[in-house]
N, C-alpha and C positions, 0 to 999 in steps of 0.2 A: 592606538593599538597597533602593535607590530605584527606583521604577517611574515611567517617564515616561508621563504621560497627556496627551493633547491637551487644549487648552482645551475645557472642558465645553460652551461655547456652540457649538462645532463638532460636537458629538456629537448624533446624532438621539435623540429621546426614544423610549421604548417605543411610545407611541401613534403616532409617525411611522412606525416600522417596521411596525406592525400595519396602518396605513392603506395601506402599499405592498404589503401581501400577504405580508410576511416571516413565516415560521413561527417563533415563539418560544414557550417554555413560559410558562404562566400564572405570573406572579410578583406577589405582593402584599406590598408594603412595609408592615409593621405598626408598627415602631418604628425611629426613626432617631436615633442619637446621634453627633453630629459634635463633634470637638475638634481644636484645632490640633496636638495630640499624636497622631500616628497610632496609638499603642498604646492610646489611650482611645476610639477610634472603633469602633462596632459597629452592626449593623442586625439586625432580625428580619424575615426574608422567609419567607412560608409557614410561620409558627410555628417557625422555626429561627433560631438566632443565627449571624451570620457576621461575620468580621473582614476587613480588607483582604487580598486575595490568596487567599481561600479559595474552594474549589469548591462550587457548589450541586448540580450534576450533572456527569456525565462531560464534557458539552459546554458547560456554563454555569458562569461563576464571577464573583465579585466582584473587580473590578480595584482600585477604590478608593472610599472613602466621602467625598463632598464635602458642602459646605454645601447644595447644591441637591438632592442625592439620592445614588444609588449608580450608579457606572459599572460596567456589567455587560458581559461578553463572552459571546457565544453563537456558536459555530462561527466564531470570529475576527471577528465583527461586534460593534463597540462600540455601546452605547446607554445612555441615562440613564433609570434608574427613579427618577422624581421622588419627593421626600419627601412624605409625606401631611400 
């Protein structure tokens, strides 16, 4: 199932949202593995492994893993957690 994701350049970064005063959970990207094959992509955030489409918490989830970082959704707000 394909997930349509806006151009990542149009998605605010986590730092942008925090600077606007948006409340989002603390997310630390520890390992970022990008591949052209979606099944080979994964990230470690807060010491847990996630794949495209997986939930981090009830309100927060991984939309997709890109070359630039991880597109996260939190309460229907998209943002980019940049790769380290």
